[in-house]
N, C-alpha and C positions, 0 to 999 in steps of 0.2 A: 264951321258947322256943315257947310256945303260939302267939304272934302270928306268929313266923317260920314255924312249921309250917302255920298257916292260909294265910299268903301263898304258900308253896310249893304248897299244895293248889290254890289259886285259879289259880296260873300253870299248873299241870299240866292243870287242867280247860280253861283257855283254849287251851292248845296242842292238846289233843285235839280241841276244837271246830274250831280252824283246820285241823287235818289232815282232819277230816271234810268241811269246806267245800271244801278243795282237791280232795279226791277226787271230790266232787260236781261241781265245775267241770270236772274232767278228763273225766268222763262226758258232760257237756253239750257240751264242745268237740268230742269225738269224734263226736257225733250231729248236729252242725250243720255246714253247708258254706258258708253264705252270708256269714258275718261272720268273717273270719280274725283280726281285731284286737279281738274282743269281750273285755271286761274280765271277770275271774273273778266269779262270783256267790256269794252267801252263802246259807246255809240260813235260811229264814224263822224268825224267833223266836230266833235264836242271840244270845248276848251278844257285846258288842264291847269289846275292851280299849282302854284309854286310849292314844291316840297311834296307833292303827291306822287305815288309810284306810277311807273309806266304800265298801262293796262293793255293786254293783248287785244288784237283786232278780232272781229267776229269770225273771220275765216280760219283763224288759228284755233278757235275753240270748238268748231264743228267736229263731231266724232266721225272718224273714218271707219269703214267696215274692216273687220278682222281678216287679214290675209289668209287664204286657204291654199293647201298644196294642190297644184294642178296635176291631175293624173293624165298621163299621155295615153292617147287611144291605142288599143292593141292592134297589131298588124292583122291583116285579114287571115293569115295562116293560123294565128292563135284563136281568132274568133271562130273559124271553122272547126278547129280542134275542140274547143269548148262545146260547140254544138254536137259534135260526134260523141263526146263523153256524155252529154246530157240526154242523148237519144239512144244510140246504139248500145253503148256500154251499160246504161241503166236497164235497157230492155233485156240484155243478156243476163245480167245479175238477177233480175226479177224472174227470168225463166228458170233459173236454178232453184228457186224457192220450193221447198217441199219434196225435192227429188231424193237428195242424199246429203248428209252433212259434209262428206268429202267434196262433193261438187260445189257446195256453198263456199267452202274454204278456198277451193281452187279458183272459183269465179271472183272471189274477193282479191286474190293475187293478180288476176287479169286486170281488174279495175284499177288496182294500185299501179300496175305496169303502165297503163295508159296515162294515169296522172303523172308518173315519173317521166314518161315520154313528153308530156306537155311541158313539164318543168325544164327538160333538156332543150326543147325548142325555144322556150322563152329566153333561156340563157344565151342561145346562139344569136338572138336578135340584139343582145346587149354587149356581147364580148367578142374579142378576137379569137380565132381558132387556136387552142393550145396544142402543144406537142402531144401526139397520140401516145407517146411512151412516158409522158410525165405523170406525176402523182395527181396533178389537178384533173387530168382527163380521166384517170381511174376513179377519182372521187365523183366526177359527173355521172359515171356509169354505175356507181355502187348500188343505188336504189334499184335500177333495172336488173342488175345481176341477182340481187336478192329475190326479186319477183320471179325471174326465170327458175332459180333454185327451188323456191317454194312450190311452184306449179309442177316441176319435174319430180321433186321428192315425193309429193303426194301420189303421183302416178307410180313411181318405182316402189313405194312402200305398200302399195295396195293392189298388187297384180292379181290377187285372188278375189277382188271385190266384184260384186254383181255389176258395177258400173265402170269396170276397167276400160271398156272401149270409150266411154265418155271422158274418162281421165286422160287417156292417151290422146284423144282428139284435142283437148284443151292444151295439154303440154306441148303438143306439136305446133299448135296454132300460135301460142304466145311467142314463139321464136321469130314471128314476123317482125317484132319490134327491133330486131337486129338491123333493120333497114337503115337505122340511124348511122351505122358505120359503113354503109355501102356507097360506093361511087358508081357513076355510070347511069344505070337504070334500076334504082331500088324497087320500083313497082313490079318489075319482072321477078325479082327475088321473092317478093311477097306473094306473087301469083304461084310460084313454084312451091312455096311453103304451104299455101292454102291447099294445094293438091295432096300434100302429106296428111294434113288434118282431115281432109275429106275421106281418105282411105279408112280411117277409124269411124268417122261420123256416118259414113254410108252404111256401115255395119249396124249402127244403132237405128238408122232409118229403116233398114230392112227388118230388124228384129221387132220393132214396134210399129210396123206398118199398119197392122190391124189391132194394136194394143193401146197402151196408155199414150195419148197424144201429147202429154206434157214432155215426154222425152223427145218427140219429134220437134216440138216447139223450141226446146233447148238447143238442139243441133242447128235448126234453121236460124235461130237468133245469132249463134256464133258464126255461121257462114256469113250472115249479113254484116256483122261487125268487121270481120276480116276483109270482106270485099269493099266496105265503106272506107277502111283504112287504105286499101290499094287505090281507090279513086281519089282520096285525099292527097296521097303522095304524087299521083300523076298531075294533079292540079297545081300544087304548091312547090314540090321538090322533084321535078322530073329527072334531074341529073344528080340528086343527092342533097344533103343538108348544106345550107349556106350560112356563113358566119358574118358578123359585122366587122369589116376591115378597119373601121374607125372607132370601134368599141373599146371598152375597158378590158382589164385583165379578167380571164375567165374565173379565177378564184374570187375576185372582188364581185363579179356579177353573181356568182353563186351565193355569196354572203348577202348581197342585197336582196336577192329573191327569197332567201330563207327568212330574212328579217321582215319581209313585207307580209302583213296579215291578209288573209283572203286573196292570195295571189292567183287563185285558180278556181275552177268549178268544184262544187262539193262532191265528194266521193259517194257513190251509192252505198247504203248500208249492206253488209253481207246478208245474203238470203238464207240465213240459218234457221228461219222459222222461229216459233215461240221458244223461249228457254225451257229446258227440261224441268219437270216438276221436282221440287225438293224431295229427297228420300224420306220415307216415313220414319217417325221417331222411334227409337228403340224402346221396347216395352220396359216399364218400370216394375220393380218388385211389388210396389203397392197395388198395381193393377193385375197381378197374377191371379189366375182362377182360384177360387176357394178350394180348400181340401175337401175330399169326399166326406160326407157326414158319417159320424160314428154310428155303429149298429145300435138299434134300439134295444130296449130291455127284452122285448118279445123275440127279436132275432137272436140275442145271446142265449135265451132260454131254450130255443129250438136248435141250437148248434149252428147258427148262421155265421159265426165268426171263428177265428183261429183259436181263441181261448176255449170255446166249446169243443173243438176238435181234440185239443190236447187233453181236455178233461175226460173225453170218451176213451182216448188211448190209455190214459193212466189207470183205467179200470181193470186192466190185465185180462185175465180169462173171462171175466164177467162181461166183456164187451159183446160177446155173441149170445148172451143170455136171452136177449129179446128176439132172436131169429127163430123162424118156424122150421121145424125139422121136415125134410123132404122124404116122402114115403118111397119105397122101392118101386112101387107100381108107376110112379111118376118119373123115374129115371130112364132116360132114353138109351143109355149104354147097356141097360139090363132088359129092355123091352124092344125087340126088333120091329114090332108093329108101330111103335111110336117113331122110330127112325124112318120108317117108310113114308110117313106123312110129314116128316120134318124137313125143313129147308137146310138143315145143317148137314154137310156131307159126312159120310162115315170115315173111319181112319184110313181105309184103303184109298178112298178118293182124295183125301188130304195129302197123303204121301205121294200120289201120282200127279196131283195138280201142279201147274206151273203158272206163275204170274205172267200175264201177257207182256211182251216186249213193247218198246216204243214204236209208234206207228211211223212208217216211212211215207212221207208226203211226196207226191210227184213234183217234179220241177215245174216251175211256171212255163207256160207256153212260149213266153218271150225268150227264156233261156234255152229251151229246147230248139227253138228256131235259130238262135244265134250260134249254137254249137253244131247245128246240122250242116253237113257238107254240101247239101243241095242249094244253100243260099249263095247266089253268085256274088262275087266281089264287085265293088264299084270300079268302073273303068276310069282310067286317068283322063283328065280333061284340062284343056288350056283355053280359057275364054277371056275376052276383053269386055268388062262391064264398065262403061263410061271411060274414066281415066284409070281404071284399076285392072291389072292382069290377075286372074285367079288360076293358079296351077295346083291341082289337087289329085290325090288318089293314084299317083304313079307308083308302081312297084317293079323295080328292076327292069326298066324299059331297055330294049336292045340298042337304042341310039340316044344321044343326048337330046334334051328338050331345048330348042333354040327359040329365043324371043327377041324381036327388034323393038326397043323401047325408045320413048321420047322423054324430054325433061318434065313434061306435065303428067307423066304416068307413074303409078306406084305398082309394086308387085307383092302379092301375098301367096306364099307357098305353104300348103297345109296337107298333112297326112300323106306325105310322099316317103318312099323308102328306096334306098339304093339307087338314087336318081342323080344324074348329072345334068345341070341346067346352065345354059350359056345365055347371058344377057348382053346384047349388043346395043351400044349407044349410051346416052346419058339419061338416067332415070331419076326420079324424085326420092323414093324411099323403098325399102325392102324389108319384108317381115316374113319370118319362117317359124312355123309352129308344128310341133309333133312330127318331125320329119327326120328319122334317124338315117345315118350314113348318106347324107345329102352333100353333094359337091357342087359348088357354084364358081363360075368365072364371070366377073363383073368388070365393066369398063369404069364408069364414073357414077357416083351417087351424090345428089345434092344434100340429102338428109341422112338419117341413120340406118344402120342394119340392125334389126331387132330379132334375136334368135331365142326361142323359148322351147325347152324340153326336146332338144334335138341332139342326141348323143352322137359321137363320132362325126362331127360336122366339120366341113372344110370349105374355105372360101379363098379365092385369089382375086386381088384387086389390081388391075393393070393401070387404072387411072388414079382417082382419088375418092376418098369417102371420109367424112369428118368424124363419124362415131360408129362404133360397133358395140352393141349391148347384148350380153350373154346372160341368160337366166336359166338355171337348172340344166346346164349342159355339161355332160361328163365326156370329156375327150373332144378337143377341137383344135384345128390347125388353121392359122390365119397367115396367108402369104401376102406380104406388102411389097409394093413396087417403089421405085424411087420417087414417084409422084404422090405416094400415099404415106410418107413417113410421119406426117402430122396427125395421123389417125389416132383417136383416143379409144381405148378399149375399157369397158366397164363390165365387171363380172359380179354375179350374185349366185351363191350356192353352186359354184362350178368347180370342176377338178380336171386336171390334166389338159390345161389349155396352153398351147405353144404358139408363139409368134415367130414367123420365119422372116428375117430381115434380108434385103437384097445384098448381093456381094459388094464389096468395097470397090472404089475406082482403081485402086492399085492392083487388085487381083480379081478381075471380072469373070474369071473362069470358075471361081468357087460356086458352090450351090447355095450359098447364103448361110446365115447364122441363125440357128434355132434357139430361141430364148423362152424358157418356161415362165409363165405368170405365177407369182407367189400365191400359195394357198394357206399358209400358216401365219398368223399374226400374234405377236407377243404384246400383252398389255400389262402395264404396271403403274404404280402410283409414284409420282415424282412431284415434290413440292405441293402436295395436296391436290394434284390433278391427275387424271388418267392419261397416260401416254401410250400410244400404240405404235409399234414398229414392225417391219417385215422381218421374218425369220429367214435368213439366207443359209443355204446348205452348200458347202463346197467339198470337192473331193469325190 
């Protein structure tokens, strides 16, 4: 009996301990949320009955916090780039709001260019430098090239726009993003390109000096953006872009960046203004104006409609029955006294009268002054305005116009005729407008040569120039040297343009090879697509 009582006592004790453990587990389960399927825990130090399962300890059942991905802090160069985009880029885009839809579209391309620049710099912190001739490097620059093309095409397609100077300024300034490919001192390259943008921007500032200040604000904000980029480069990349020597492959880094959501600052929305209102709905036939009312019975009776007219005509000779007969004393052609007091001229006056001819109006005074030989012609001038040379109104000068230029200066040649101009030194950009039979000798240009409406134009480049743009030029000769064989020539509405290449090394005594630029394009449909090719003439 004593043994039985002892066994019952042990069993009761075990049951009480199990109940205490169960109560403890219920408290733990109610306080934890991460593990729904956690096993019940036992109280440390409690006895275990034979045949009962092993219970986990309390430390095993405490829920652990869900692990989160640790985001590595951005390098200081990326932090400063984000700040530049959030401040200067957004200010520039906002300044284009309400000026012109073309400027809004072009400013959006600039904003995207800075975002693609930020993406490129982010990849350089994660990847090794790829081969610059590889497809991977071309893919890295694909977005930036599209941004350049968009901004430039907007300018080239709208040369007659009222904001053409604005468009040229922005297109010139976006090329500063090419510093990503520059070694040595890329900040100096950006400074030179800013000078080219200022050549067009200063025209806008001059035109709107006393006008709409929104245009002035737009130009100033673009200047501030480009100069902020130059300061950023001097601070973080004084000798060019650096890559991560211990990083991953560039293609892999590009995929990682593309797959990371929210990897950069938000792009400012395009400043295109409010959307245009929808066109008015076309009128429906149900809303057409009602037809004119039919004539009333009284109108029909008095001959107010066409039916009454035909009824009168159908009466024949009786149609004149109601007319009063005129007496001879009332006839002017039989009574001279009546003709004398009448305003009707007699037959002799009618036969001799003539209708007056059209009045000859005198010319406006402005046209008379313009055609007058007494108006003196404007004298030719050569002035330096800031970093811009202005050469204007020269007409067949006896000697060439010589200018010593520097890399920060640009040149504008306007309204010259039969003029030879020599530019000594390395200049930034060159623009020629309405200057027929102008001849230029140029050493080196950092930016482009832009020629508009200047027939019989000729230029010789002894150094190098990256681009020559011809617009509405009939007759041009472009002499290239051995250092300028990489020059690209773009033509629009041009004819009779010839490029003279230097003589070959085998026969340096030759005068060079004259190659005409194609003027005729053949377009046809092939496999459902338009295909254009140059028409070549031989013989």
